[in-house]
C-alpha positions, 0 to 999 in steps of 0.5 A: 143383043137382048135375048128373051126366054119364055118358059111355058109350063104344062098344066101338070107342072103348074098343078104340082107347084100349086100343091107344093105351095099349099102343102097338099098331097094327092089325097088332100087335093082329091078330097077338096075338089071332090074327085078320086085320087086316081084322077089327081094322079092322072092330072099330075102325070099329064094323062088327063086334064080336068073338066071345066067343072073342076077348074073352079074347085081346083082354083079355090082349093089351091088358092091361085089366080084364075089364070094360073092353071090355064090349060094349054 
């Protein structure tokens, strides 16, 4: 019997991973995207998700494929 395991990552987990890969902290990401540090921290703790207008900026700042930060 073959078992398949699917791992679903939250937006916050994907964001943290992408930030680590780029060596960015909350301050640097906030500057690149043009949002406040508080906003980035809220994204990271799962309180908020980015507005659609900020997704392209995040994708560019983090240098990830467009579907990497798909919001659940």
